[in-house]
mmCIF file of the N, C-alpha and C atoms, coordinates in Angstrom:
data_MODEL
# 
_entry.id   MODEL 
# 
loop_
_atom_site.group_PDB 
_atom_site.id 
_atom_site.type_symbol 
_atom_site.label_atom_id 
_atom_site.label_alt_id 
_atom_site.label_comp_id 
_atom_site.label_asym_id 
_atom_site.label_entity_id 
_atom_site.label_seq_id 
_atom_site.pdbx_PDB_ins_code 
_atom_site.Cartn_x 
_atom_site.Cartn_y 
_atom_site.Cartn_z 
_atom_site.occupancy 
_atom_site.B_iso_or_equiv 
_atom_site.pdbx_formal_charge 
_atom_site.auth_seq_id 
_atom_site.auth_comp_id 
_atom_site.auth_asym_id 
_atom_site.auth_atom_id 
_atom_site.pdbx_PDB_model_num 
ATOM 1   N N  . UNK A 1 1  ? 4.333  -14.519 -6.888  1.00 0.00 ? 1  UNK A N  1 
ATOM 2   C CA . UNK A 1 1  ? 4.206  -14.488 -5.459  1.00 0.00 ? 1  UNK A CA 1 
ATOM 3   C C  . UNK A 1 1  ? 2.760  -14.838 -5.096  1.00 0.00 ? 1  UNK A C  1 
ATOM 4   N N  . UNK A 1 2  ? 2.616  -15.766 -4.172  1.00 0.00 ? 2  UNK A N  1 
ATOM 5   C CA . UNK A 1 2  ? 1.270  -16.167 -3.780  1.00 0.00 ? 2  UNK A CA 1 
ATOM 6   C C  . UNK A 1 2  ? 0.583  -15.244 -2.753  1.00 0.00 ? 2  UNK A C  1 
ATOM 7   N N  . UNK A 1 3  ? 1.402  -14.562 -1.939  1.00 0.00 ? 3  UNK A N  1 
ATOM 8   C CA . UNK A 1 3  ? 0.841  -13.674 -0.948  1.00 0.00 ? 3  UNK A CA 1 
ATOM 9   C C  . UNK A 1 3  ? 1.903  -12.652 -0.650  1.00 0.00 ? 3  UNK A C  1 
ATOM 10  N N  . UNK A 1 4  ? 1.488  -11.469 -0.175  1.00 0.00 ? 4  UNK A N  1 
ATOM 11  C CA . UNK A 1 4  ? 2.445  -10.411 0.148   1.00 0.00 ? 4  UNK A CA 1 
ATOM 12  C C  . UNK A 1 4  ? 1.852  -9.603  1.320   1.00 0.00 ? 4  UNK A C  1 
ATOM 13  N N  . UNK A 1 5  ? 2.773  -9.005  2.058   1.00 0.00 ? 5  UNK A N  1 
ATOM 14  C CA . UNK A 1 5  ? 2.353  -8.168  3.211   1.00 0.00 ? 5  UNK A CA 1 
ATOM 15  C C  . UNK A 1 5  ? 3.004  -6.823  3.110   1.00 0.00 ? 5  UNK A C  1 
ATOM 16  N N  . UNK A 1 6  ? 2.191  -5.777  3.226   1.00 0.00 ? 6  UNK A N  1 
ATOM 17  C CA . UNK A 1 6  ? 2.692  -4.408  3.309   1.00 0.00 ? 6  UNK A CA 1 
ATOM 18  C C  . UNK A 1 6  ? 2.828  -4.062  4.800   1.00 0.00 ? 6  UNK A C  1 
ATOM 19  N N  . UNK A 1 7  ? 4.011  -4.229  5.346   1.00 0.00 ? 7  UNK A N  1 
ATOM 20  C CA . UNK A 1 7  ? 4.263  -3.952  6.763   1.00 0.00 ? 7  UNK A CA 1 
ATOM 21  C C  . UNK A 1 7  ? 4.908  -2.606  6.943   1.00 0.00 ? 7  UNK A C  1 
ATOM 22  N N  . UNK A 1 8  ? 5.004  -1.825  5.897   1.00 0.00 ? 8  UNK A N  1 
ATOM 23  C CA . UNK A 1 8  ? 5.628  -0.532  5.958   1.00 0.00 ? 8  UNK A CA 1 
ATOM 24  C C  . UNK A 1 8  ? 4.641  0.542   6.443   1.00 0.00 ? 8  UNK A C  1 
ATOM 25  N N  . UNK A 1 9  ? 3.452  0.515   5.916   1.00 0.00 ? 9  UNK A N  1 
ATOM 26  C CA . UNK A 1 9  ? 2.454  1.488   6.292   1.00 0.00 ? 9  UNK A CA 1 
ATOM 27  C C  . UNK A 1 9  ? 2.512  2.781   5.565   1.00 0.00 ? 9  UNK A C  1 
ATOM 28  N N  . UNK A 1 10 ? 1.904  3.793   6.144   1.00 0.00 ? 10 UNK A N  1 
ATOM 29  C CA . UNK A 1 10 ? 1.654  5.059   5.520   1.00 0.00 ? 10 UNK A CA 1 
ATOM 30  C C  . UNK A 1 10 ? 2.927  5.904   5.276   1.00 0.00 ? 10 UNK A C  1 
ATOM 31  N N  . UNK A 1 11 ? 4.002  5.582   5.986   1.00 0.00 ? 11 UNK A N  1 
ATOM 32  C CA . UNK A 1 11 ? 5.207  6.375   5.849   1.00 0.00 ? 11 UNK A CA 1 
ATOM 33  C C  . UNK A 1 11 ? 6.240  5.837   4.922   1.00 0.00 ? 11 UNK A C  1 
ATOM 34  N N  . UNK A 1 12 ? 5.794  5.030   3.944   1.00 0.00 ? 12 UNK A N  1 
ATOM 35  C CA . UNK A 1 12 ? 6.697  4.442   2.969   1.00 0.00 ? 12 UNK A CA 1 
ATOM 36  C C  . UNK A 1 12 ? 7.340  5.564   2.163   1.00 0.00 ? 12 UNK A C  1 
ATOM 37  N N  . UNK A 1 13 ? 8.538  5.253   1.644   1.00 0.00 ? 13 UNK A N  1 
ATOM 38  C CA . UNK A 1 13 ? 9.258  6.238   0.807   1.00 0.00 ? 13 UNK A CA 1 
ATOM 39  C C  . UNK A 1 13 ? 9.550  5.632   -0.533  1.00 0.00 ? 13 UNK A C  1 
ATOM 40  N N  . UNK A 1 14 ? 9.729  6.485   -1.515  1.00 0.00 ? 14 UNK A N  1 
ATOM 41  C CA . UNK A 1 14 ? 10.147 6.105   -2.850  1.00 0.00 ? 14 UNK A CA 1 
ATOM 42  C C  . UNK A 1 14 ? 11.561 5.561   -2.793  1.00 0.00 ? 14 UNK A C  1 
ATOM 43  N N  . UNK A 1 15 ? 12.071 5.021   -3.882  1.00 0.00 ? 15 UNK A N  1 
ATOM 44  C CA . UNK A 1 15 ? 13.426 4.431   -3.878  1.00 0.00 ? 15 UNK A CA 1 
ATOM 45  C C  . UNK A 1 15 ? 14.466 5.539   -4.014  1.00 0.00 ? 15 UNK A C  1 
ATOM 46  N N  . UNK A 1 16 ? 15.654 5.278   -3.475  1.00 0.00 ? 16 UNK A N  1 
ATOM 47  C CA . UNK A 1 16 ? 16.761 6.191   -3.633  1.00 0.00 ? 16 UNK A CA 1 
ATOM 48  C C  . UNK A 1 16 ? 17.056 7.038   -2.443  1.00 0.00 ? 16 UNK A C  1 
ATOM 49  N N  . UNK A 1 17 ? 18.228 7.573   -2.374  1.00 0.00 ? 17 UNK A N  1 
ATOM 50  C CA . UNK A 1 17 ? 18.656 8.405   -1.290  1.00 0.00 ? 17 UNK A CA 1 
ATOM 51  C C  . UNK A 1 17 ? 17.834 9.719   -1.309  1.00 0.00 ? 17 UNK A C  1 
ATOM 52  N N  . UNK A 1 18 ? 17.455 10.156  -0.146  1.00 0.00 ? 18 UNK A N  1 
ATOM 53  C CA . UNK A 1 18 ? 16.692 11.373  0.019   1.00 0.00 ? 18 UNK A CA 1 
ATOM 54  C C  . UNK A 1 18 ? 15.325 11.324  -0.678  1.00 0.00 ? 18 UNK A C  1 
ATOM 55  N N  . UNK A 1 19 ? 14.785 10.077  -0.835  1.00 0.00 ? 19 UNK A N  1 
ATOM 56  C CA . UNK A 1 19 ? 13.494 9.936   -1.530  1.00 0.00 ? 19 UNK A CA 1 
ATOM 57  C C  . UNK A 1 19 ? 12.352 10.502  -0.671  1.00 0.00 ? 19 UNK A C  1 
ATOM 58  N N  . UNK A 1 20 ? 11.363 11.101  -1.311  1.00 0.00 ? 20 UNK A N  1 
ATOM 59  C CA . UNK A 1 20 ? 10.203 11.626  -0.595  1.00 0.00 ? 20 UNK A CA 1 
ATOM 60  C C  . UNK A 1 20 ? 9.285  10.531  -0.156  1.00 0.00 ? 20 UNK A C  1 
ATOM 61  N N  . UNK A 1 21 ? 8.373  10.886  0.775   1.00 0.00 ? 21 UNK A N  1 
ATOM 62  C CA . UNK A 1 21 ? 7.342  9.935   1.188   1.00 0.00 ? 21 UNK A CA 1 
ATOM 63  C C  . UNK A 1 21 ? 6.482  9.607   -0.043  1.00 0.00 ? 21 UNK A C  1 
ATOM 64  N N  . UNK A 1 22 ? 6.090  8.347   -0.120  1.00 0.00 ? 22 UNK A N  1 
ATOM 65  C CA . UNK A 1 22 ? 5.216  7.855   -1.194  1.00 0.00 ? 22 UNK A CA 1 
ATOM 66  C C  . UNK A 1 22 ? 4.321  6.804   -0.569  1.00 0.00 ? 22 UNK A C  1 
ATOM 67  N N  . UNK A 1 23 ? 3.272  7.248   0.120   1.00 0.00 ? 23 UNK A N  1 
ATOM 68  C CA . UNK A 1 23 ? 2.464  6.366   0.982   1.00 0.00 ? 23 UNK A CA 1 
ATOM 69  C C  . UNK A 1 23 ? 1.906  5.127   0.328   1.00 0.00 ? 23 UNK A C  1 
ATOM 70  N N  . UNK A 1 24 ? 1.622  5.137   -0.929  1.00 0.00 ? 24 UNK A N  1 
ATOM 71  C CA . UNK A 1 24 ? 1.041  3.900   -1.560  1.00 0.00 ? 24 UNK A CA 1 
ATOM 72  C C  . UNK A 1 24 ? 2.048  3.069   -2.374  1.00 0.00 ? 24 UNK A C  1 
ATOM 73  N N  . UNK A 1 25 ? 3.330  3.450   -2.329  1.00 0.00 ? 25 UNK A N  1 
ATOM 74  C CA . UNK A 1 25 ? 4.320  2.779   -3.190  1.00 0.00 ? 25 UNK A CA 1 
ATOM 75  C C  . UNK A 1 25 ? 4.446  1.263   -2.946  1.00 0.00 ? 25 UNK A C  1 
ATOM 76  N N  . UNK A 1 26 ? 4.412  0.880   -1.649  1.00 0.00 ? 26 UNK A N  1 
ATOM 77  C CA . UNK A 1 26 ? 4.592  -0.593  -1.379  1.00 0.00 ? 26 UNK A CA 1 
ATOM 78  C C  . UNK A 1 26 ? 3.343  -1.316  -1.822  1.00 0.00 ? 26 UNK A C  1 
ATOM 79  N N  . UNK A 1 27 ? 2.159  -0.844  -1.467  1.00 0.00 ? 27 UNK A N  1 
ATOM 80  C CA . UNK A 1 27 ? 0.937  -1.522  -1.822  1.00 0.00 ? 27 UNK A CA 1 
ATOM 81  C C  . UNK A 1 27 ? 0.783  -1.627  -3.375  1.00 0.00 ? 27 UNK A C  1 
ATOM 82  N N  . UNK A 1 28 ? 1.109  -0.578  -4.075  1.00 0.00 ? 28 UNK A N  1 
ATOM 83  C CA . UNK A 1 28 ? 1.032  -0.621  -5.552  1.00 0.00 ? 28 UNK A CA 1 
ATOM 84  C C  . UNK A 1 28 ? 2.038  -1.632  -6.104  1.00 0.00 ? 28 UNK A C  1 
ATOM 85  N N  . UNK A 1 29 ? 3.244  -1.680  -5.523  1.00 0.00 ? 29 UNK A N  1 
ATOM 86  C CA . UNK A 1 29 ? 4.267  -2.606  -6.025  1.00 0.00 ? 29 UNK A CA 1 
ATOM 87  C C  . UNK A 1 29 ? 3.832  -4.048  -5.748  1.00 0.00 ? 29 UNK A C  1 
ATOM 88  N N  . UNK A 1 30 ? 3.256  -4.315  -4.553  1.00 0.00 ? 30 UNK A N  1 
ATOM 89  C CA . UNK A 1 30 ? 2.800  -5.647  -4.244  1.00 0.00 ? 30 UNK A CA 1 
ATOM 90  C C  . UNK A 1 30 ? 1.680  -6.114  -5.174  1.00 0.00 ? 30 UNK A C  1 
ATOM 91  N N  . UNK A 1 31 ? 0.789  -5.232  -5.533  1.00 0.00 ? 31 UNK A N  1 
ATOM 92  C CA . UNK A 1 31 ? -0.278 -5.594  -6.457  1.00 0.00 ? 31 UNK A CA 1 
ATOM 93  C C  . UNK A 1 31 ? 0.292  -5.983  -7.785  1.00 0.00 ? 31 UNK A C  1 
ATOM 94  N N  . UNK A 1 32 ? 1.428  -5.391  -8.181  1.00 0.00 ? 32 UNK A N  1 
ATOM 95  C CA . UNK A 1 32 ? 2.039  -5.725  -9.453  1.00 0.00 ? 32 UNK A CA 1 
ATOM 96  C C  . UNK A 1 32 ? 2.685  -7.090  -9.480  1.00 0.00 ? 32 UNK A C  1 
ATOM 97  N N  . UNK A 1 33 ? 3.241  -7.513  -8.317  1.00 0.00 ? 33 UNK A N  1 
ATOM 98  C CA . UNK A 1 33 ? 4.021  -8.769  -8.302  1.00 0.00 ? 33 UNK A CA 1 
ATOM 99  C C  . UNK A 1 33 ? 3.247  -9.925  -7.733  1.00 0.00 ? 33 UNK A C  1 
ATOM 100 N N  . UNK A 1 34 ? 2.114  -9.723  -7.086  1.00 0.00 ? 34 UNK A N  1 
ATOM 101 C CA . UNK A 1 34 ? 1.334  -10.810 -6.531  1.00 0.00 ? 34 UNK A CA 1 
ATOM 102 C C  . UNK A 1 34 ? 0.424  -11.389 -7.580  1.00 0.00 ? 34 UNK A C  1 
ATOM 103 N N  . UNK A 1 35 ? 0.377  -12.724 -7.644  1.00 0.00 ? 35 UNK A N  1 
ATOM 104 C CA . UNK A 1 35 ? -0.395 -13.405 -8.656  1.00 0.00 ? 35 UNK A CA 1 
ATOM 105 C C  . UNK A 1 35 ? -1.911 -13.134 -8.485  1.00 0.00 ? 35 UNK A C  1 
ATOM 106 N N  . UNK A 1 36 ? -2.632 -13.251 -9.567  1.00 0.00 ? 36 UNK A N  1 
ATOM 107 C CA . UNK A 1 36 ? -4.090 -13.075 -9.551  1.00 0.00 ? 36 UNK A CA 1 
ATOM 108 C C  . UNK A 1 36 ? -4.760 -14.035 -8.560  1.00 0.00 ? 36 UNK A C  1 
ATOM 109 N N  . UNK A 1 37 ? -5.766 -13.525 -7.879  1.00 0.00 ? 37 UNK A N  1 
ATOM 110 C CA . UNK A 1 37 ? -6.502 -14.321 -6.965  1.00 0.00 ? 37 UNK A CA 1 
ATOM 111 C C  . UNK A 1 37 ? -5.834 -14.605 -5.627  1.00 0.00 ? 37 UNK A C  1 
ATOM 112 N N  . UNK A 1 38 ? -4.730 -13.970 -5.398  1.00 0.00 ? 38 UNK A N  1 
ATOM 113 C CA . UNK A 1 38 ? -3.972 -14.199 -4.172  1.00 0.00 ? 38 UNK A CA 1 
ATOM 114 C C  . UNK A 1 38 ? -4.200 -13.078 -3.158  1.00 0.00 ? 38 UNK A C  1 
ATOM 115 N N  . UNK A 1 39 ? -3.552 -13.136 -2.013  1.00 0.00 ? 39 UNK A N  1 
ATOM 116 C CA . UNK A 1 39 ? -3.810 -12.253 -0.889  1.00 0.00 ? 39 UNK A CA 1 
ATOM 117 C C  . UNK A 1 39 ? -2.748 -11.218 -0.669  1.00 0.00 ? 39 UNK A C  1 
ATOM 118 N N  . UNK A 1 40 ? -3.227 -10.031 -0.227  1.00 0.00 ? 40 UNK A N  1 
ATOM 119 C CA . UNK A 1 40 ? -2.376 -8.932  0.214   1.00 0.00 ? 40 UNK A CA 1 
ATOM 120 C C  . UNK A 1 40 ? -2.705 -8.613  1.641   1.00 0.00 ? 40 UNK A C  1 
ATOM 121 N N  . UNK A 1 41 ? -1.767 -8.724  2.547   1.00 0.00 ? 41 UNK A N  1 
ATOM 122 C CA . UNK A 1 41 ? -2.017 -8.356  3.929   1.00 0.00 ? 41 UNK A CA 1 
ATOM 123 C C  . UNK A 1 41 ? -1.503 -6.942  4.146   1.00 0.00 ? 41 UNK A C  1 
ATOM 124 N N  . UNK A 1 42 ? -2.303 -6.170  4.921   1.00 0.00 ? 42 UNK A N  1 
ATOM 125 C CA . UNK A 1 42 ? -1.950 -4.772  5.203   1.00 0.00 ? 42 UNK A CA 1 
ATOM 126 C C  . UNK A 1 42 ? -2.115 -4.522  6.719   1.00 0.00 ? 42 UNK A C  1 
ATOM 127 N N  . UNK A 1 43 ? -1.226 -5.097  7.503   1.00 0.00 ? 43 UNK A N  1 
ATOM 128 C CA . UNK A 1 43 ? -1.317 -4.919  8.919   1.00 0.00 ? 43 UNK A CA 1 
ATOM 129 C C  . UNK A 1 43 ? -0.752 -3.580  9.409   1.00 0.00 ? 43 UNK A C  1 
ATOM 130 N N  . UNK A 1 44 ? 0.000  -2.911  8.536   1.00 0.00 ? 44 UNK A N  1 
ATOM 131 C CA . UNK A 1 44 ? 0.629  -1.672  8.890   1.00 0.00 ? 44 UNK A CA 1 
ATOM 132 C C  . UNK A 1 44 ? -0.408 -0.591  9.119   1.00 0.00 ? 44 UNK A C  1 
ATOM 133 N N  . UNK A 1 45 ? 0.043  0.529   9.616   1.00 0.00 ? 45 UNK A N  1 
ATOM 134 C CA . UNK A 1 45 ? -0.852 1.661   9.946   1.00 0.00 ? 45 UNK A CA 1 
ATOM 135 C C  . UNK A 1 45 ? -1.171 2.499   8.706   1.00 0.00 ? 45 UNK A C  1 
ATOM 136 N N  . UNK A 1 46 ? -2.461 2.508   8.375   1.00 0.00 ? 46 UNK A N  1 
ATOM 137 C CA . UNK A 1 46 ? -2.966 3.442   7.315   1.00 0.00 ? 46 UNK A CA 1 
ATOM 138 C C  . UNK A 1 46 ? -3.891 4.386   8.028   1.00 0.00 ? 46 UNK A C  1 
ATOM 139 N N  . UNK A 1 47 ? -3.441 5.572   8.237   1.00 0.00 ? 47 UNK A N  1 
ATOM 140 C CA . UNK A 1 47 ? -4.130 6.531   9.120   1.00 0.00 ? 47 UNK A CA 1 
ATOM 141 C C  . UNK A 1 47 ? -5.274 7.279   8.442   1.00 0.00 ? 47 UNK A C  1 
ATOM 142 N N  . UNK A 1 48 ? -6.221 7.788   9.221   1.00 0.00 ? 48 UNK A N  1 
ATOM 143 C CA . UNK A 1 48 ? -7.289 8.551   8.690   1.00 0.00 ? 48 UNK A CA 1 
ATOM 144 C C  . UNK A 1 48 ? -6.834 9.995   8.434   1.00 0.00 ? 48 UNK A C  1 
ATOM 145 N N  . UNK A 1 49 ? -5.887 10.486  9.176   1.00 0.00 ? 49 UNK A N  1 
ATOM 146 C CA . UNK A 1 49 ? -5.331 11.820  9.023   1.00 0.00 ? 49 UNK A CA 1 
ATOM 147 C C  . UNK A 1 49 ? -3.842 11.779  9.318   1.00 0.00 ? 49 UNK A C  1 
ATOM 148 N N  . UNK A 1 50 ? -3.098 12.602  8.578   1.00 0.00 ? 50 UNK A N  1 
ATOM 149 C CA . UNK A 1 50 ? -1.633 12.745  8.797   1.00 0.00 ? 50 UNK A CA 1 
ATOM 150 C C  . UNK A 1 50 ? -1.303 14.181  8.561   1.00 0.00 ? 50 UNK A C  1 
ATOM 151 N N  . UNK A 1 51 ? -1.450 15.069  9.555   1.00 0.00 ? 51 UNK A N  1 
ATOM 152 C CA . UNK A 1 51 ? -1.205 16.518  9.307   1.00 0.00 ? 51 UNK A CA 1 
ATOM 153 C C  . UNK A 1 51 ? 0.144  16.802  8.721   1.00 0.00 ? 51 UNK A C  1 
ATOM 154 N N  . UNK A 1 52 ? 1.155  15.948  8.980   1.00 0.00 ? 52 UNK A N  1 
ATOM 155 C CA . UNK A 1 52 ? 2.508  16.159  8.452   1.00 0.00 ? 52 UNK A CA 1 
ATOM 156 C C  . UNK A 1 52 ? 2.727  15.455  7.128   1.00 0.00 ? 52 UNK A C  1 
ATOM 157 N N  . UNK A 1 53 ? 1.672  14.960  6.493   1.00 0.00 ? 53 UNK A N  1 
ATOM 158 C CA . UNK A 1 53 ? 1.780  14.205  5.252   1.00 0.00 ? 53 UNK A CA 1 
ATOM 159 C C  . UNK A 1 53 ? 2.434  14.967  4.125   1.00 0.00 ? 53 UNK A C  1 
ATOM 160 N N  . UNK A 1 54 ? 2.914  14.257  3.153   1.00 0.00 ? 54 UNK A N  1 
ATOM 161 C CA . UNK A 1 54 ? 3.710  14.856  2.048   1.00 0.00 ? 54 UNK A CA 1 
ATOM 162 C C  . UNK A 1 54 ? 2.892  15.682  1.115   1.00 0.00 ? 54 UNK A C  1 
ATOM 163 N N  . UNK A 1 55 ? 1.590  15.437  1.011   1.00 0.00 ? 55 UNK A N  1 
ATOM 164 C CA . UNK A 1 55 ? 0.688  16.249  0.153   1.00 0.00 ? 55 UNK A CA 1 
ATOM 165 C C  . UNK A 1 55 ? -0.699 16.264  0.744   1.00 0.00 ? 55 UNK A C  1 
ATOM 166 N N  . UNK A 1 56 ? -1.640 16.908  0.065   1.00 0.00 ? 56 UNK A N  1 
ATOM 167 C CA . UNK A 1 56 ? -3.023 16.989  0.602   1.00 0.00 ? 56 UNK A CA 1 
ATOM 168 C C  . UNK A 1 56 ? -3.685 15.629  0.725   1.00 0.00 ? 56 UNK A C  1 
ATOM 169 N N  . UNK A 1 57 ? -3.354 14.708  -0.232  1.00 0.00 ? 57 UNK A N  1 
ATOM 170 C CA . UNK A 1 57 ? -3.955 13.373  -0.115  1.00 0.00 ? 57 UNK A CA 1 
ATOM 171 C C  . UNK A 1 57 ? -3.450 12.644  1.153   1.00 0.00 ? 57 UNK A C  1 
ATOM 172 N N  . UNK A 1 58 ? -2.164 12.678  1.382   1.00 0.00 ? 58 UNK A N  1 
ATOM 173 C CA . UNK A 1 58 ? -1.596 12.041  2.549   1.00 0.00 ? 58 UNK A CA 1 
ATOM 174 C C  . UNK A 1 58 ? -2.131 12.703  3.838   1.00 0.00 ? 58 UNK A C  1 
ATOM 175 N N  . UNK A 1 59 ? -2.274 14.012  3.817   1.00 0.00 ? 59 UNK A N  1 
ATOM 176 C CA . UNK A 1 59 ? -2.794 14.695  5.012   1.00 0.00 ? 59 UNK A CA 1 
ATOM 177 C C  . UNK A 1 59 ? -4.194 14.277  5.386   1.00 0.00 ? 59 UNK A C  1 
ATOM 178 N N  . UNK A 1 60 ? -5.008 13.877  4.391   1.00 0.00 ? 60 UNK A N  1 
ATOM 179 C CA . UNK A 1 60 ? -6.338 13.460  4.658   1.00 0.00 ? 60 UNK A CA 1 
ATOM 180 C C  . UNK A 1 60 ? -6.482 11.946  4.751   1.00 0.00 ? 60 UNK A C  1 
ATOM 181 N N  . UNK A 1 61 ? -5.375 11.194  4.693   1.00 0.00 ? 61 UNK A N  1 
ATOM 182 C CA . UNK A 1 61 ? -5.380 9.758   4.826   1.00 0.00 ? 61 UNK A CA 1 
ATOM 183 C C  . UNK A 1 61 ? -5.806 9.052   3.550   1.00 0.00 ? 61 UNK A C  1 
ATOM 184 N N  . UNK A 1 62 ? -5.644 9.732   2.400   1.00 0.00 ? 62 UNK A N  1 
ATOM 185 C CA . UNK A 1 62 ? -6.026 9.157   1.115   1.00 0.00 ? 62 UNK A CA 1 
ATOM 186 C C  . UNK A 1 62 ? -4.824 8.565   0.418   1.00 0.00 ? 62 UNK A C  1 
ATOM 187 N N  . UNK A 1 63 ? -4.941 7.317   0.039   1.00 0.00 ? 63 UNK A N  1 
ATOM 188 C CA . UNK A 1 63 ? -3.853 6.656   -0.711  1.00 0.00 ? 63 UNK A CA 1 
ATOM 189 C C  . UNK A 1 63 ? -4.191 6.608   -2.193  1.00 0.00 ? 63 UNK A C  1 
ATOM 190 N N  . UNK A 1 64 ? -3.207 6.818   -3.029  1.00 0.00 ? 64 UNK A N  1 
ATOM 191 C CA . UNK A 1 64 ? -3.384 6.689   -4.488  1.00 0.00 ? 64 UNK A CA 1 
ATOM 192 C C  . UNK A 1 64 ? -2.996 5.277   -4.880  1.00 0.00 ? 64 UNK A C  1 
ATOM 193 N N  . UNK A 1 65 ? -3.937 4.362   -4.586  1.00 0.00 ? 65 UNK A N  1 
ATOM 194 C CA . UNK A 1 65 ? -3.731 2.961   -4.855  1.00 0.00 ? 65 UNK A CA 1 
ATOM 195 C C  . UNK A 1 65 ? -4.319 2.659   -6.209  1.00 0.00 ? 65 UNK A C  1 
ATOM 196 N N  . UNK A 1 66 ? -3.589 1.803   -6.957  1.00 0.00 ? 66 UNK A N  1 
ATOM 197 C CA . UNK A 1 66 ? -4.043 1.374   -8.288  1.00 0.00 ? 66 UNK A CA 1 
ATOM 198 C C  . UNK A 1 66 ? -5.122 0.296   -8.140  1.00 0.00 ? 66 UNK A C  1 
ATOM 199 N N  . UNK A 1 67 ? -6.300 0.708   -7.740  1.00 0.00 ? 67 UNK A N  1 
ATOM 200 C CA . UNK A 1 67 ? -7.383 -0.232  -7.471  1.00 0.00 ? 67 UNK A CA 1 
ATOM 201 C C  . UNK A 1 67 ? -7.772 -1.033  -8.681  1.00 0.00 ? 67 UNK A C  1 
ATOM 202 N N  . UNK A 1 68 ? -7.681 -0.468  -9.846  1.00 0.00 ? 68 UNK A N  1 
ATOM 203 C CA . UNK A 1 68 ? -7.965 -1.226  -11.053 1.00 0.00 ? 68 UNK A CA 1 
ATOM 204 C C  . UNK A 1 68 ? -7.124 -2.435  -11.247 1.00 0.00 ? 68 UNK A C  1 
ATOM 205 N N  . UNK A 1 69 ? -5.836 -2.327  -10.908 1.00 0.00 ? 69 UNK A N  1 
ATOM 206 C CA . UNK A 1 69 ? -4.904 -3.472  -10.998 1.00 0.00 ? 69 UNK A CA 1 
ATOM 207 C C  . UNK A 1 69 ? -5.301 -4.545  -9.994  1.00 0.00 ? 69 UNK A C  1 
ATOM 208 N N  . UNK A 1 70 ? -5.608 -4.174  -8.795  1.00 0.00 ? 70 UNK A N  1 
ATOM 209 C CA . UNK A 1 70 ? -6.044 -5.119  -7.758  1.00 0.00 ? 70 UNK A CA 1 
ATOM 210 C C  . UNK A 1 70 ? -7.335 -5.756  -8.137  1.00 0.00 ? 70 UNK A C  1 
ATOM 211 N N  . UNK A 1 71 ? -8.280 -4.997  -8.675  1.00 0.00 ? 71 UNK A N  1 
ATOM 212 C CA . UNK A 1 71 ? -9.572 -5.486  -9.106  1.00 0.00 ? 71 UNK A CA 1 
ATOM 213 C C  . UNK A 1 71 ? -9.392 -6.486  -10.228 1.00 0.00 ? 71 UNK A C  1 
ATOM 214 N N  . UNK A 1 72 ? -8.611 -6.159  -11.238 1.00 0.00 ? 72 UNK A N  1 
ATOM 215 C CA . UNK A 1 72 ? -8.423 -7.027  -12.362 1.00 0.00 ? 72 UNK A CA 1 
ATOM 216 C C  . UNK A 1 72 ? -7.756 -8.310  -11.979 1.00 0.00 ? 72 UNK A C  1 
ATOM 217 N N  . UNK A 1 73 ? -6.895 -8.311  -10.973 1.00 0.00 ? 73 UNK A N  1 
ATOM 218 C CA . UNK A 1 73 ? -6.207 -9.491  -10.525 1.00 0.00 ? 73 UNK A CA 1 
ATOM 219 C C  . UNK A 1 73 ? -6.935 -10.216 -9.391  1.00 0.00 ? 73 UNK A C  1 
ATOM 220 N N  . UNK A 1 74 ? -8.127 -9.679  -9.017  1.00 0.00 ? 74 UNK A N  1 
ATOM 221 C CA . UNK A 1 74 ? -8.968 -10.314 -7.956  1.00 0.00 ? 74 UNK A CA 1 
ATOM 222 C C  . UNK A 1 74 ? -8.217 -10.578 -6.677  1.00 0.00 ? 74 UNK A C  1 
ATOM 223 N N  . UNK A 1 75 ? -7.424 -9.619  -6.261  1.00 0.00 ? 75 UNK A N  1 
ATOM 224 C CA . UNK A 1 75 ? -6.690 -9.720  -4.999  1.00 0.00 ? 75 UNK A CA 1 
ATOM 225 C C  . UNK A 1 75 ? -7.634 -9.713  -3.819  1.00 0.00 ? 75 UNK A C  1 
ATOM 226 N N  . UNK A 1 76 ? -7.261 -10.447 -2.813  1.00 0.00 ? 76 UNK A N  1 
ATOM 227 C CA . UNK A 1 76 ? -7.979 -10.424 -1.535  1.00 0.00 ? 76 UNK A CA 1 
ATOM 228 C C  . UNK A 1 76 ? -7.160 -9.563  -0.592  1.00 0.00 ? 76 UNK A C  1 
ATOM 229 N N  . UNK A 1 77 ? -7.792 -8.528  -0.022  1.00 0.00 ? 77 UNK A N  1 
ATOM 230 C CA . UNK A 1 77 ? -7.100 -7.608  0.902   1.00 0.00 ? 77 UNK A CA 1 
ATOM 231 C C  . UNK A 1 77 ? -7.560 -7.919  2.314   1.00 0.00 ? 77 UNK A C  1 
ATOM 232 N N  . UNK A 1 78 ? -6.565 -7.989  3.237   1.00 0.00 ? 78 UNK A N  1 
ATOM 233 C CA . UNK A 1 78 ? -6.908 -8.140  4.626   1.00 0.00 ? 78 UNK A CA 1 
ATOM 234 C C  . UNK A 1 78 ? -6.026 -7.269  5.491   1.00 0.00 ? 78 UNK A C  1 
ATOM 235 N N  . UNK A 1 79 ? -6.556 -6.858  6.618   1.00 0.00 ? 79 UNK A N  1 
ATOM 236 C CA . UNK A 1 79 ? -5.798 -6.031  7.524   1.00 0.00 ? 79 UNK A CA 1 
ATOM 237 C C  . UNK A 1 79 ? -5.034 -6.866  8.536   1.00 0.00 ? 79 UNK A C  1 
ATOM 238 N N  . UNK A 1 80 ? -5.122 -8.153  8.425   1.00 0.00 ? 80 UNK A N  1 
ATOM 239 C CA . UNK A 1 80 ? -4.389 -9.048  9.340   1.00 0.00 ? 80 UNK A CA 1 
ATOM 240 C C  . UNK A 1 80 ? -3.196 -9.617  8.632   1.00 0.00 ? 80 UNK A C  1 
ATOM 241 N N  . UNK A 1 81 ? -2.262 -10.124 9.384   1.00 0.00 ? 81 UNK A N  1 
ATOM 242 C CA . UNK A 1 81 ? -1.047 -10.709 8.776   1.00 0.00 ? 81 UNK A CA 1 
ATOM 243 C C  . UNK A 1 81 ? -1.191 -12.253 8.618   1.00 0.00 ? 81 UNK A C  1 
ATOM 244 N N  . UNK A 1 82 ? -2.329 -12.800 8.917   1.00 0.00 ? 82 UNK A N  1 
ATOM 245 C CA . UNK A 1 82 ? -2.460 -14.255 8.816   1.00 0.00 ? 82 UNK A CA 1 
ATOM 246 C C  . UNK A 1 82 ? -3.091 -14.687 7.494   1.00 0.00 ? 82 UNK A C  1 
ATOM 247 N N  . UNK A 1 83 ? -2.491 -14.204 6.421   1.00 0.00 ? 83 UNK A N  1 
ATOM 248 C CA . UNK A 1 83 ? -2.995 -14.497 5.102   1.00 0.00 ? 83 UNK A CA 1 
ATOM 249 C C  . UNK A 1 83 ? -2.548 -15.871 4.659   1.00 0.00 ? 83 UNK A C  1 
# 
């Protein structure tokens, strides 16, 4: 894939019925399938606080993103959808 967009945002859920919130699941998946040197668009809402978040990380607006994977693949991240 040459480019990908995470338009789900902070309220993404894991796979399956009754799946819990998994705020970074879409972004981590996109980093896995997008080719090296390509772009990831993140126009969705990534909040600074989410009092109703699934865990302490989500409540503070912290995503558990696999930054090493994105770094190794030299992805370009943008908050716009015009990638």
